[in-house]
C-alpha positions as a Markdown table, in Angstrom:
| # | Residue | x | y | z |
|---|---|---|---|---|
| 1 | Met | 11.0 | -3.4 | 5.4 |
| 2 | Ala | 9.1 | -5.3 | 7.8 |
| 3 | Thr | 5.0 | -5.9 | 8.1 |
| 4 | Leu | 3.1 | -4.6 | 10.7 |
| 5 | Leu | 2.8 | -6.5 | 13.9 |
| 6 | Pro | -1.0 | -7.0 | 14.8 |
| 7 | Arg | -2.5 | -5.3 | 17.8 |
| 8 | Gly | -4.9 | -6.1 | 20.4 |
| 9 | Gln | -6.0 | -9.3 | 22.8 |
| 10 | Tyr | -8.7 | -10.0 | 20.6 |
| 11 | Pro | -9.5 | -9.0 | 16.8 |
| 12 | Asn | -10.4 | -5.6 | 16.2 |
| 13 | Pro | -10.6 | -2.9 | 13.7 |
| 14 | Tyr | -6.6 | -2.0 | 14.1 |
| 15 | Arg | -5.2 | -5.6 | 13.2 |
| 16 | Glu | -7.8 | -5.6 | 10.0 |
| 17 | Arg | -6.0 | -2.3 | 9.1 |
| 18 | Asn | -2.8 | -3.6 | 10.1 |
| 19 | Asp | -3.2 | -6.8 | 8.0 |
| 20 | His | -4.5 | -4.4 | 4.9 |
| 21 | Val | -1.3 | -2.9 | 5.0 |
| 22 | Asn | 0.6 | -6.0 | 5.1 |
| 23 | Thr | -1.4 | -7.4 | 2.1 |
| 24 | Phe | -0.9 | -4.1 | 0.1 |
| 25 | Leu | 2.9 | -3.9 | 1.1 |
| 26 | Leu | 3.0 | -7.4 | -0.1 |
| 27 | Asp | 1.7 | -7.1 | -3.2 |
| 28 | Lys | 3.6 | -3.7 | -4.1 |
| 29 | Phe | 7.1 | -4.8 | -3.3 |
| 30 | Cys | 6.8 | -9.0 | -3.9 |
| 31 | Asn | 5.1 | -9.3 | -6.5 |
| 32 | Glu | 6.9 | -9.9 | -9.6 |
| 33 | Ala | 4.7 | -8.4 | -12.2 |
| 34 | Asn | 5.1 | -5.0 | -9.6 |
| 35 | Glu | 8.5 | -4.6 | -10.4 |
| 36 | Asp | 10.3 | -1.3 | -11.0 |
| 37 | Glu | 13.2 | 0.5 | -10.6 |
| 38 | Val | 11.7 | 1.4 | -6.9 |
| 39 | Thr | 10.6 | -1.7 | -5.9 |
| 40 | Lys | 13.1 | -4.1 | -6.9 |
| 41 | Asn | 15.6 | -2.9 | -4.3 |
| 42 | Val | 12.8 | -2.9 | -1.3 |
| 43 | His | 13.0 | -6.1 | 0.6 |
| 44 | Ile | 10.1 | -6.6 | 2.8 |
| 45 | Val | 10.1 | -8.9 | 6.0 |
| 46 | Val | 7.2 | -10.6 | 6.9 |
| 47 | Ile | 7.5 | -10.3 | 10.8 |
| 48 | Asp | 4.0 | -10.9 | 11.8 |
| 49 | Glu | 3.6 | -14.9 | 11.1 |
| 50 | His | 2.8 | -17.0 | 14.4 |
| 51 | Ile | 2.1 | -13.9 | 16.6 |
| 52 | Val | -1.8 | -14.6 | 16.9 |
| 53 | Arg | -2.6 | -17.4 | 17.8 |
| 54 | Asn | -4.9 | -20.4 | 15.9 |
| 55 | Asp | -8.1 | -18.7 | 18.4 |
| 56 | Gln | -6.9 | -15.4 | 17.0 |
| 57 | Thr | -5.9 | -14.2 | 20.1 |
| 58 | Ile | -2.5 | -12.6 | 20.7 |
| 59 | Ser | -0.3 | -14.1 | 23.8 |
| 60 | His | 0.6 | -11.9 | 26.8 |
| 61 | His | 3.8 | -13.9 | 26.7 |
| 62 | Ile | 4.6 | -11.9 | 23.2 |
| 63 | Met | 2.6 | -8.4 | 23.5 |
| 64 | His | 2.3 | -7.7 | 27.4 |
| 65 | Asp | 0.2 | -5.1 | 26.6 |
| 66 | Tyr | -1.2 | -6.4 | 23.2 |
| 67 | Leu | 0.9 | -4.1 | 21.4 |
| 68 | His | 4.7 | -4.1 | 22.6 |
| 69 | Leu | 7.0 | -7.1 | 22.0 |
| 70 | Thr | 7.9 | -8.5 | 24.9 |
| 71 | Asn | 11.9 | -9.9 | 24.9 |
| 72 | Ser | 10.4 | -13.3 | 23.6 |
| 73 | Gly | 8.5 | -11.6 | 21.4 |
| 74 | Tyr | 11.4 | -9.7 | 19.6 |
| 75 | Thr | 13.2 | -13.0 | 19.8 |
| 76 | Lys | 10.3 | -14.3 | 17.9 |
| 77 | Ile | 10.2 | -11.9 | 15.1 |
| 78 | Phe | 13.8 | -11.1 | 14.4 |
| 79 | Val | 14.3 | -14.7 | 13.2 |
| 80 | Asn | 12.9 | -13.9 | 10.2 |
| 81 | Val | 15.1 | -10.4 | 10.5 |
| 82 | Tyr | 18.3 | -12.2 | 11.1 |
| 83 | Glu | 17.3 | -14.8 | 8.4 |
| 84 | Lys | 16.6 | -11.9 | 5.6 |
| 85 | Leu | 19.8 | -10.7 | 6.2 |
| 86 | Cys | 21.8 | -13.0 | 6.2 |
| 87 | Ala | 20.5 | -14.0 | 2.6 |
| 88 | Leu | 21.0 | -10.8 | 1.4 |
| 89 | Leu | 24.7 | -10.8 | 2.7 |
| 90 | Lys | 24.7 | -14.3 | 1.5 |
| 91 | Val | 25.7 | -15.6 | 4.9 |
| 92 | Thr | 25.3 | -18.9 | 6.5 |
| 93 | Pro | 23.2 | -18.2 | 9.3 |
| 94 | Val | 24.5 | -19.4 | 12.7 |
| 95 | Lys | 21.9 | -21.1 | 15.0 |
């Protein structure tokens, strides 16, 4: 499972909602105190890092319409997915 991406060029209620969902997912599935038979086999991949810039905007080079990823946006977020898969499969990532 992956975290939700931010949306909108500037901060907005949708972005805040997605942040709340991401916080919930991370707390539910990455917090050892919450581990049970269901959650122990769920892996969360954080893909929303480094999308929002320091000034809280999103570049059109990452999300052309501030909702859907560009090719460079996909490349940026799927590094984390690739690394997680390699860790689960116990193989060394190819750089």
